C-alpha positions as CSV (number, residue, x, y, z in Angstrom):
1,M,77.7,80.1,96.8
2,P,75.1,82.5,95.3
3,E,71.7,81.0,94.1
4,E,71.3,80.5,90.6
5,T,68.7,82.7,88.9
6,P,65.8,81.1,86.8
7,A,67.5,82.5,83.6
8,E,70.9,81.1,84.6
9,A,69.0,77.7,85.5
10,S,67.4,77.4,82.1
11,E,70.9,78.3,80.4
12,A,72.7,75.6,82.4
13,E,69.8,73.2,81.5
14,A,70.3,74.2,77.8
15,S,73.9,73.7,78.0
16,E,73.5,70.3,79.6
17,E,71.3,69.1,76.6
18,T,72.9,67.2,74.0
19,P,72.1,67.3,70.2
20,D,70.3,64.2,70.5
21,E,67.9,65.2,73.4
22,T,66.9,68.5,71.4
23,E,66.4,66.3,68.3
24,E,64.0,64.0,70.3
25,L,61.8,67.0,71.2
26,G,61.0,67.7,67.7
27,E,60.3,71.1,66.1
28,A,57.4,71.8,68.5
29,G,59.4,70.9,71.5
30,K,62.3,73.1,70.5
31,R,59.9,76.2,70.0
32,A,58.4,75.4,73.4
33,L,61.9,75.2,75.1
34,D,63.0,78.4,73.4
35,A,59.7,80.3,74.6
36,E,60.3,79.1,78.0
37,R,63.9,80.4,78.0
38,R,62.6,83.7,76.7
39,R,60.0,83.9,79.5
40,A,62.7,83.0,82.2
41,K,64.9,85.8,80.9
42,Q,62.1,88.2,81.0
43,A,61.1,87.2,84.4
44,E,64.7,87.6,85.5
45,K,64.8,91.1,84.0
46,E,61.4,92.1,85.6
47,L,62.8,90.7,89.1
48,K,65.9,92.9,88.9
49,E,63.8,96.0,88.0
50,V,61.3,95.4,90.9
51,S,64.2,94.9,93.3
52,A,65.7,98.1,92.1
53,R,62.5,100.0,92.7
54,L,61.9,98.4,96.1
55,A,65.5,99.5,97.1
56,S,64.7,103.1,96.1
57,F,61.3,103.0,97.9
58,E,63.2,101.7,101.0
59,E,65.7,104.4,100.7
60,A,63.1,107.1,100.2
61,S,61.1,105.8,103.2
62,K,64.1,106.1,105.5
63,S,64.2,108.9,108.0
64,E,67.0,111.5,108.0
65,H,68.4,109.8,111.1
66,E,68.5,106.3,109.4
67,K,70.1,107.8,106.2
68,A,72.7,109.6,108.5
69,L,73.5,106.3,110.4
70,D,73.8,104.6,107.2
71,A,76.2,107.3,105.7
72,A,78.3,107.3,109.1
73,R,78.5,103.4,109.0
74,K,79.6,103.5,105.3
75,E,82.3,106.3,106.2
76,A,83.5,104.4,109.2
77,R,84.0,101.3,107.3
78,A,85.8,103.0,104.7
79,E,88.2,104.6,107.3
80,A,88.8,101.4,109.0
81,I,89.8,99.8,105.6
82,R,92.1,102.7,104.8
83,E,93.7,102.5,108.3
84,A,94.2,98.8,107.9
85,S,95.5,99.1,104.4
86,E,98.0,101.7,105.3
87,R,99.3,99.4,108.2
88,V,99.7,96.7,105.7
89,A,101.4,99.0,103.4
90,A,103.9,100.1,106.0
91,S,104.7,96.6,106.8
92,E,105.3,96.1,103.1
93,V,107.5,99.1,102.7
94,R,109.6,97.9,105.8
95,A,109.9,94.4,104.2
96,V,111.1,95.7,100.9
97,A,113.4,98.2,102.5
98,A,115.1,95.5,104.7
99,T,116.7,94.2,101.5
100,A,117.9,97.5,100.2
101,L,118.4,99.9,103.0
102,A,120.6,99.8,106.0
103,D,117.9,100.9,108.3
104,P,114.4,99.8,106.9
105,E,112.7,102.4,109.1
106,D,114.3,105.1,106.8
107,A,111.9,104.2,104.1
108,T,108.8,105.0,106.4
109,R,110.6,108.3,107.3
110,F,111.3,109.4,103.7
111,L,108.2,107.8,101.9
112,T,104.5,108.5,102.3
113,V,103.0,105.1,103.0
114,S,99.6,106.1,102.0
115,D,100.8,106.7,98.3
116,F,101.1,102.9,98.0
117,V,97.6,102.0,98.8
118,T,95.2,101.8,95.8
119,D,91.6,103.2,95.8
120,E,90.4,99.6,96.3
121,G,92.7,99.3,99.4
122,E,95.2,97.1,97.8
123,V,99.0,97.6,98.4
124,D,101.1,98.3,95.2
125,R,104.2,96.4,95.8
126,K,105.8,97.5,92.5
127,A,105.3,101.2,93.4
128,I,107.0,100.4,96.7
129,T,110.0,98.8,95.0
130,S,110.4,101.7,92.5
131,A,110.1,104.3,95.3
132,I,112.8,102.6,97.4
133,D,115.1,102.4,94.3
134,R,114.4,106.2,93.7
135,L,115.1,106.7,97.4
136,I,118.5,104.9,97.1
137,K,119.3,106.9,94.0
138,D,118.5,110.3,95.6
139,K,120.0,109.4,99.1
140,P,122.7,106.7,98.4
141,Y,124.1,106.9,102.0
142,L,120.7,105.1,103.1
143,A,121.6,102.0,100.9
144,K,122.7,98.8,102.6
145,T,126.5,98.3,101.9
146,A,128.5,95.2,102.1
147,K,129.7,94.6,105.6
148,A,133.3,94.7,106.1
149,G,134.9,91.8,107.9
150,P,137.3,92.1,110.8
151,L,140.6,93.7,110.1
152,P,143.7,91.4,110.0
153,G,145.4,91.1,113.4
154,A,141.9,91.7,115.1
155,G,141.1,88.0,115.3
156,A,140.5,87.4,111.6
157,K,142.9,85.3,109.4
158,S,143.8,87.0,106.1
159,A,144.1,84.9,103.1
160,T,147.8,85.8,102.9
161,A,148.5,85.4,106.7
162,F,151.7,83.7,107.9
163,D,151.1,80.4,109.7
164,F,153.9,79.3,112.1
165,D,152.7,75.7,112.4
166,T,152.9,75.3,108.7
167,E,156.4,76.8,108.4
168,I,157.7,74.6,111.3
169,R,156.5,71.5,109.6
170,R,157.9,72.4,106.3
171,M,161.2,73.1,107.9
172,A,161.2,69.9,109.9
173,K,160.6,67.9,106.7
174,G,163.4,69.5,104.9
175,R,166.1,68.3,107.4
């Protein structure tokens, strides 16, 4: 958990105070408390400014080699994130395609997986679903169809099949 800044700490203390506590301070105490809060906010602002200046001095004092190394690290990290995001997106595409396409791999053949990765590296599942819907609309032969059952006479029982056992029993009762 990040550390609390002095300004945040004084704001937290102020929010913890009840009206009774501030009334106990009196007018002079309230003014002193308000002045302390202003000083804490000013100190926080100055700390941020000094930190920013320090970072800029550190950046300026880096050698060209260090700057190039930092840039290469940043680029390599971005590339690794992009590749991992594309692998995740490909898995998501296949998962969504498995529910709609006869062969889920068709989705990765016909769609560009990188189109479903946002700039932040997140996978846009809604875009995947709509792209697969468009793919089915454009190429309906890729869609998953209802599986046909076995043909009658090929080991499957038809709903209207003739059953000899039932017929023999019916005839035997009729005598």
